[in-house]
C-alpha positions in Angstrom: 0.0 0.0 0.0 1.6 3.3 -1.1 1.4 6.5 1.0 -1.5 8.0 -0.9 -3.6 4.8 -0.6 -2.7 4.6 3.1 -3.9 8.1 3.6 -7.2 7.4 1.8 -7.7 4.3 3.9 -7.0 6.3 7.1 -9.5 9.0 6.2 -12.1 6.5 5.2 -11.7 4.6 8.4 -11.6 7.5 10.8 -14.6 9.1 8.9 -16.8 6.2 10.1 -15.5 6.1 13.7 -17.9 7.0 16.5 -15.7 9.8 18.0 -17.4 9.8 21.4 -16.8 6.1 21.7 -13.4 5.7 20.2 -11.2 8.6 21.5 -12.2 8.7 25.2 -11.7 5.0 25.6 -8.3 5.0 23.9 -7.1 8.1 25.9 -8.3 6.5 29.1 -6.3 3.3 28.4 -3.2 5.3 27.6 -3.6 7.2 30.8 -3.7 3.9 32.7 -0.4 2.8 31.0 1.2 6.1 31.8 0.1 5.9 35.4 1.6 2.4 35.7 4.9 3.4 34.2 5.3 6.7 36.1 4.3 5.6 39.6 3.5 1.9 39.8 3.3 1.8 43.6 0.8 4.6 44.0 -1.2 3.3 41.0 -1.5 -0.2 42.6 -2.5 1.4 45.9 -5.2 3.5 44.2 -6.5 0.5 42.2 -6.6 -1.5 45.5 -8.6 1.2 47.2 -11.1 1.6 44.4 -11.4 -2.2 44.3 -12.1 -2.4 48.0 -14.8 0.3 47.7 -16.5 -1.6 44.9 -16.5 -4.8 46.8 -17.8 -3.2 50.0 -20.5 -1.1 48.4 -21.7 -2.9 45.3 -21.3 -6.7 46.0 -25.1 -7.0 46.4 -25.5 -5.9 42.8 -23.2 -8.6 41.5 -24.7 -11.4 43.6 -28.4 -10.6 43.6 -28.2 -9.4 40.0 -26.7 -12.6 38.7 -29.4 -14.7 40.4 -32.2 -12.4 39.1 -30.8 -12.8 35.5 -30.8 -16.6 35.8 -34.5 -16.4 36.9 -35.2 -14.2 33.9 -33.6 -16.7 31.5 -35.9 -19.5 32.9 -38.9 -17.3 32.4 -37.9 -16.3 28.9 -37.3 -19.9 27.9 -40.9 -20.9 28.7 -42.5 -17.6 27.5 -43.9 -16.9 24.0 -40.7 -14.9 23.3 -38.9 -18.3 23.4 -40.5 -19.2 20.0 -39.3 -16.0 18.2 -36.5 -16.5 15.6 -33.6 -14.0 15.9 -33.6 -12.0 12.6 -37.1 -13.0 11.6 -38.8 -16.1 10.3 -36.7 -16.2 7.1 -33.3 -15.6 8.7 -30.5 -17.9 7.7 -28.0 -19.1 10.4 -24.4 -17.9 10.2 -23.0 -21.1 11.7 -24.2 -24.7 12.0 -25.4 -25.7 15.5 -22.1 -27.3 16.6 -20.0 -24.5 15.2 -22.3 -22.0 16.8 -21.9 -23.7 20.2 -18.1 -24.0 19.9 -17.7 -20.3 19.0 -20.0 -19.2 21.8 -18.4 -21.5 24.3 -14.8 -20.5 23.6 -15.6 -16.8 23.3 -16.9 -16.7 26.8 -14.6 -19.0 28.8 -11.3 -17.6 27.3 -8.5 -18.4 29.8 -10.7 -18.6 32.9 -11.2 -22.4 33.1 -7.5 -23.1 32.4 -6.3 -20.7 35.1 -8.7 -21.5 37.9 -9.9 -25.1 37.4 -6.9 -26.5 39.3 -6.1 -23.6 41.6 -9.4 -22.5 43.1 -10.6 -25.8 44.6 -7.2 -26.4 46.3 -7.2 -23.0 47.9 -10.8 -23.5 49.1 -9.8 -26.9 50.5 -7.1 -25.5 52.7 -8.5 -22.0 53.3 -12.3 -22.4 53.8 -14.0 -19.4 55.4 -15.0 -19.8 59.1 -18.7 -19.5 58.3 -18.6 -22.6 56.1 -18.1 -24.7 59.3 -15.8 -27.2 57.7 -12.4 -28.5 58.7 -9.6 -27.5 56.3 -8.4 -30.5 54.3 -11.4 -32.7 55.1 -14.2 -34.4 53.1 -16.7 -31.6 53.9 -14.1 -29.0 52.8 -13.8 -30.8 49.5 -17.5 -30.6 48.9 -17.5 -27.0 49.9 -14.6 -26.2 47.6 -16.3 -27.8 44.6 -19.8 -26.4 45.2 -18.1 -23.0 45.5 -16.5 -23.5 42.1 -19.9 -24.5 40.6 -21.3 -21.2 42.0 -18.6 -19.2 40.3 -18.4 -21.1 36.9 -21.8 -22.5 35.9 -25.4 -21.4 35.8 -25.5 -17.9 37.3 -22.4 -16.6 35.5 -23.6 -17.9 32.1 -27.0 -16.2 32.7 -25.2 -12.9 32.8 -23.9 -13.4 29.2 -27.2 -15.0 28.0 -29.4 -12.1 29.0 -27.1 -9.4 27.6 -26.5 -11.2 24.4 -30.1 -12.1 23.8 -31.3 -8.6 24.5 -28.8 -7.3 21.9 -29.6 -10.0 19.3 -33.3 -9.1 19.4 -32.7 -5.4 19.5 -30.2 -5.5 16.6 -31.9 -8.1 14.3 -35.5 -7.9 15.2 -36.0 -4.3 16.3 -33.5 -2.7 13.9 -31.4 -0.9 16.5 -27.7 0.0 15.9 -24.6 -2.2 16.6 -24.1 -0.6 20.0 -24.1 -1.5 23.6 -26.7 1.3 23.9 -29.1 -0.9 21.9 -29.3 -3.2 25.0 -31.1 -0.3 26.7 -33.2 1.0 23.8 -36.3 -1.2 24.5 -36.3 0.0 28.1 -35.4 3.7 27.6 -36.7 4.4 24.1 -36.2 7.9 22.9 -34.8 9.0 26.3 -31.5 7.4 25.2 -29.9 9.9 22.8 -27.2 9.0 20.2 -24.4 10.9 22.1 -25.4 9.2 25.4 -25.4 5.8 23.6 -21.9 6.5 22.3 -20.8 7.5 25.8 -22.1 4.2 27.1 -20.1 2.4 24.3 -17.0 4.3 25.4 -17.4 3.2 29.0 -17.9 -0.4 28.0 -15.0 -0.3 25.5 -12.6 1.0 28.2 -14.0 -1.6 30.8 -13.7 -4.5 28.4 -10.2 -3.7 27.2 -9.2 -3.6 30.8 -11.0 -6.9 31.4 -9.5 -8.6 28.4 -6.1 -7.4 29.4 -6.6 -8.9 32.8 -7.4 -12.3 31.2 -4.5 -12.1 28.9 -2.2 -11.4 31.9 -3.6 -14.6 33.5 -2.7 -16.5 30.3 0.8 -15.0 30.2 1.4 -16.2 33.8 0.2 -19.7 32.9 2.3 -19.9 29.8 5.3 -18.4 31.6 5.2 -21.1 34.3 4.8 -23.8 31.6 7.8 -22.6 29.7 9.9 -22.5 32.9 8.8 -26.0 34.0 9.3 -27.6 30.6 12.2 -25.8 29.1 13.9 -24.0 31.9 13.1 -20.5 30.4 12.9 -18.2 33.4 9.8 -16.0 33.7 10.6 -12.4 32.8 9.0 -9.3 31.3 10.7 -10.2 28.0 9.1 -13.7 27.9 5.7 -12.2 28.7 6.2 -9.6 25.9 7.1 -12.2 23.3 4.2 -14.4 24.3 1.7 -11.5 24.2 3.0 -10.4 20.8 2.6 -13.9 19.4 -1.0 -14.3 20.7 -2.0 -10.9 19.3 -0.3 -11.6 15.9 -2.1 -14.9 15.4 -5.4 -13.5 16.5 -5.0 -10.7 13.9 -4.2 -13.2 11.2 -7.4 -15.0 12.1 -9.4 -11.7 12.2 -8.1 -10.9 8.7 -9.7 -14.1 7.3 -13.2 -13.0 8.3 -16.0 -14.0 10.7 -16.9 -17.3 8.9 -13.4 -18.6 8.5 -10.8 -17.7 11.2 -13.0 -17.6 14.3 -14.9 -20.8 13.6 -11.7 -22.7 12.8 -10.0 -21.6 16.0 -13.1 -22.3 18.0 -13.4 -25.8 16.7 -9.8 -26.5 17.5 -10.2 -25.0 20.9 -13.3 -27.1 21.7 -11.6 -30.3 20.6 -8.5 -29.4 22.7 -10.7 -28.9 25.8 -12.6 -32.2 25.3 -9.4 -34.2 24.7 -7.7 -32.7 27.8 -10.7 -33.4 29.9 -11.1 -37.0 28.7 -7.4 -37.8 29.1 -7.3 -36.5 32.7 -10.6 -38.3 33.5 -9.4 -41.6 32.1 -5.8 -41.7 33.5 -6.6 -39.7 36.7 -8.6 -40.7 39.8 -11.8 -41.5 37.8 -13.9 -43.1 40.6 -13.0 -40.3 43.0 -14.0 -37.7 40.4 -17.4 -39.3 39.7 -18.2 -39.9 43.3 -17.1 -36.5 44.8 -18.4 -34.7 41.7 -21.9 -36.1 42.2 -21.8 -35.3 45.9 -20.6 -31.7 45.2 -23.2 -31.1 42.6 -25.9 -32.3 45.0 -24.6 -29.9 47.7 -24.5 -27.1 45.2 -28.1 -27.7 44.1 -29.4 -28.2 47.6 -28.0 -24.9 48.8 -28.4 -23.1 45.5 -30.0 -19.8 46.7 -28.1 -19.5 50.1 -24.8 -20.2 48.3 -25.4 -17.6 45.7 -26.7 -15.0 48.1 -24.2 -15.9 50.9 -26.9 -16.0 53.6 -24.5 -17.6 56.1 -21.6 -15.2 55.6 -21.2 -12.6 58.4 -20.8 -8.9 57.5 -17.2 -8.9 58.8 -16.2 -11.7 56.4 -14.0 -10.8 53.3 -14.2 -14.2 51.7 -17.0 -13.5 49.2 -15.4 -10.2 48.2 -12.3 -11.9 47.1 -14.0 -14.9 45.5 -17.7 -14.8 44.6 -18.0 -11.1 44.0 -14.7 -10.9 42.2 -15.6 -13.7 39.8 -19.1 -12.3 39.2 -17.5 -8.8 38.6 -15.3 -10.4 35.9 -18.3 -12.0 34.2 -20.2 -8.7 34.3 -17.1 -6.9 32.9 -16.9 -9.0 29.8 -20.7 -9.3 29.2 -21.5 -5.9 27.6 -19.0 -6.3 24.8 -19.0 -10.1 24.4 -22.8 -9.9 24.0 -22.4 -8.0 20.8 -20.5 -10.9 19.2 -22.6 -13.6 20.8 -25.8 -11.8 19.6 -24.4 -11.2 16.1 -23.6 -14.9 15.5 -27.1 -16.1 16.7 -29.0 -15.0 13.7 -31.4 -17.7 12.4 -31.9 -19.5 15.7 -34.9 -19.2 18.1 -34.7 -17.5 21.5 -35.2 -20.9 23.2 -32.2 -22.4 21.2 -30.2 -19.4 22.2 -30.7 -20.0 25.9 -29.8 -23.7 25.5 -26.5 -22.9 23.6 -25.4 -20.0 25.8 -26.7 -21.0 29.2 -27.4 -24.7 29.7 -24.8 -26.4 27.5 -21.8 -24.2 28.8 -23.0 -24.8 32.4 -22.9 -28.6 31.8 -19.4 -28.3 30.2 -18.3 -26.2 33.2 -19.5 -28.8 35.7 -17.6 -31.6 33.8 -14.4 -29.6 33.3 -14.1 -28.3 36.9 -15.1 -31.7 38.4 -12.4 -33.4 36.3 -9.5 -31.0 36.9 -10.6 -29.6 40.3 -11.2 -33.0 41.9 -8.0 -34.5 40.4 -6.1 -31.6 42.0 -7.8 -32.3 45.3 -7.1 -36.0 45.1 -3.3 -35.6 44.5 -3.1 -32.8 47.0 -4.4 -35.2 49.7 -2.3 -38.1 48.5 0.9 -36.0 48.7 0.4 -34.2 52.0 -0.8 -30.9 50.6 1.8 -30.7 47.8 -0.6 -28.8 45.5 -1.3 -26.2 48.2 2.5 -26.0 48.8 3.0 -25.0 45.2 0.4 -22.4 45.5 2.1 -20.9 48.5 5.6 -21.0 47.1 5.1 -20.4 43.3 1.6 -19.0 42.9 -1.7 -20.0 41.2 -0.3 -20.4 37.7 2.2 -23.1 38.6 -0.5 -25.4 40.1 -1.7 -27.0 36.8 1.8 -28.2 35.9 2.2 -29.7 39.4 -1.0 -31.7 38.7 0.3 -32.9 35.4 3.4 -34.2 37.1 1.3 -36.8 38.8 -0.2 -38.1 35.6 1.2 -40.4 32.9 2.8 -38.4 30.0 3.2 -35.3 32.0 5.5 -33.5 29.6 3.3 -34.1 26.6 0.3 -33.1 28.7 2.0 -29.9 29.7 2.8 -29.1 26.1 -0.8 -29.8 25.1 -1.9 -27.5 27.9 0.3 -24.6 26.8 -1.0 -25.0 23.3 -4.5 -24.9 24.6 -3.7 -21.7 26.5 -2.5 -20.1 23.3 -5.5 -21.2 21.2 -7.9 -20.2 24.0 -6.9 -16.6 24.3 -6.4 -16.3 20.5 -10.0 -17.4 20.0 -11.3 -14.9 22.6 -9.1 -12.1 21.3 -10.3 -12.7 17.7 -14.0 -12.7 18.6 -13.8 -9.8 21.0 -11.7 -7.5 18.7 -14.3 -8.2 16.1 -16.9 -6.8 18.5 -14.7 -4.0 19.5 -14.1 -3.0 15.9 -17.8 -3.0 15.3 -18.5 -1.0 18.4 -16.2 1.8 17.2 -17.8 2.2 13.8 -21.0 3.8 12.5 -21.1 1.6 9.4 -21.9 -1.8 11.0 -25.4 -3.0 10.2 -27.2 -6.4 10.0 -26.4 -6.5 6.3 -22.8 -5.2 6.6 -21.2 -6.5 9.8 -17.5 -6.2 9.1 -15.2 -3.6 10.6 -11.9 -2.3 9.4 -8.8 -4.4 10.0 -6.9 -1.3 11.1 -9.2 -0.7 14.0 -8.9 -4.4 15.1 -5.1 -4.1 14.9 -5.1 -1.0 17.1 -7.2 -2.5 19.9 -5.6 -5.9 19.8 -2.2 -4.2 20.3 -3.6 -2.1 23.2 -4.9 -5.3 24.8 -1.5 -7.0 24.4 0.4 -4.0 25.9 -2.0 -3.6 28.9 -2.0 -7.4 29.5 1.8 -7.4 29.5 1.8 -4.6 32.1 -0.7 -6.4 34.3 1.3 -9.7 34.2 4.6 -8.0 34.8 3.6 -5.5 37.5 0.3 -6.6 39.1 0.3 -10.5 39.1 -2.7 -12.6 39.8 -4.0 -10.3 42.6 -4.0 -7.4 40.0 -6.0 -9.6 37.7 -8.9 -9.7 40.2 -8.7 -6.0 40.9 -8.8 -5.1 37.2 -11.8 -7.4 36.7 -13.7 -5.8 39.6 -13.0 -2.3 38.3 -14.4 -3.2 34.9 -17.3 -5.1 36.4 -19.0 -2.0 38.0 -20.2 -0.4 34.8 -20.8 -3.8 33.4 -23.3 -4.8 36.1 -25.3 -1.7 35.6 -25.6 -2.2 31.8 -26.4 -5.9 32.0 -29.1 -5.4 34.6 -30.5 -2.7 32.3 -30.5 -5.1 29.4 -32.4 -7.5 31.7 -35.1 -4.9 32.0 -35.1 -4.5 28.2 -35.4 -8.3 27.7 -38.2 -8.5 30.3 -40.1 -5.7 28.4 -39.6 -7.6 25.1 -41.0 -10.8 26.7 -44.0 -8.8 27.9 -44.5 -7.4 24.4 -43.3 -10.5 22.4 -46.1 -9.8 19.8 -44.4 -6.5 19.0 -41.0 -8.2 18.3 -42.7 -10.8 16.1 -44.7 -8.1 14.3 -41.5 -6.4 13.5 -39.8 -9.5 12.0 -42.9 -10.2 9.9 -42.9 -6.7 8.6 -39.2 -6.9 7.8 -39.7 -10.1 5.9 -42.3 -8.5 3.5 
């Protein structure tokens, strides 16, 4: 591309940008980078203070909001709205059912299940909160650990994504609203939501999600860095994290350049197959009977105490446990939801609302139960058999090293670790690809139901920003910083997603209006 052509491309691209969305978000991210570089210590202290304030004052929004959204999903599934087809009666699906499920699954879970599946249950086993009334390291502590994991990684969290994405899909395809987070609130607010206000909401979401994605990337960098050190003796360093982040971003951009129907679906299919193979291998060669027995018991305990566990009825006001675990995880889910819902809603065209809930809520929750039971209970088993060795690794080397300690107890540990590292790469590449697609669309005025592509240059910019901020988080903040960043991004997210729940409830109440629109659009 010569200089003149490049100038034309630049003017064409910037001419279609939403200025109120694009520039404030970009400037805000740059200010975060400058603050980290200039005065890291004070920046961390400020982030910690803001994080503590969010946990103390808004935890009820995360906990009660997530459970309310799950109840809304159940209601929508059985309501007349459940029969409405996204995009109208004649809408053609973008993906086949399996490809749709694989893309949706891998877009949402990203690095989370790889980072926390081994680590979280072991920490809960040895550090249960006093209000749980269980002895650390005992059988009851095991069931508490696994039921806590199910709270954090199955039904309620996926309801957050499902409600937001479904509200957007219907608003975008069936009601003709713009490709914007503001469209989630249009059915609820109507003309009271002006265009500039909508762009301002998009800017807030864009900033929050870039921070959230960067936090997840930093978790992946920590995981991969530990793996490279264990397998190849390459010491963890800022240089290793930088090279890893650059590789992930580069491959994600190559996939993005190939388009929605090609790159993302190929990556998602590979990612899904990797997850299934990893899970089956550990289940077969690991403590299978232990996994099945304790997994069933933990699931029963989770279901029996479903509402008390989600709303933390037994936790005293002085306890900080939920603030560091349940609220932090739900904040992370809420942080990702407003942007991820744009992508999840966009790829749902041609399917019914009921099918959407099955693919985005029920099936991922089942997968989460199987995955965390397999890896979490394997970790607990080998921790007990080896006098707390898994917990010792957590205390001495951190969360990211625990997966490799688990693999050391299994046959073919080196190959398994290599396979795991590859899964880490593919997992975040898939999530980066899908979310930069949504970010690119969010920044542009030109995205419609007929023309859903966004300029590659915009994707390049934001993918690079995510890589840089993720590297800073991994290098300077560590795993504690990951949780703090997620909480900061979760506050605006929870307000938007709860608003989208109001919009979806209104559409369910007026389902005939949604259907009337799709019938008119088909004529």
